[in-house]
C-alpha positions, 0 to 999 in steps of 0.5 A: 069847272073842277079845281084841277082845271086851274093846275099848270102841268109842266114837262117835269110833271109829265115825265114823272107821270110817265115814269110812275106808269112805266116803273122803269123807262129809258131816257130815249123812250121818255123823250120819244113819248114826250116829243122832246129832244133827248138832251132836254129830257136828259137835263131834266133827268139829271136835275131830278136824280140830284133831287132824289126824285129819280134813280138812274141805272145803265144797261150797257150804255142805255140809261134807265130812270125809275122813281127813287125810293129811300 
């Protein structure tokens, strides 16, 4: 058994991995891939934007998230 077997993964971890792989992804697409309601993903995104983990930009009315970099 490796040390990683004991790590608890959260939805936030999965979302972070998804954004890292995609570079930029819409909230709707992230929700589909995580099999979660859009409202739940949006709430998590809002929190992570406040914490400066993610940045957010809009193309027309579609929000896209990406990793925040200073």
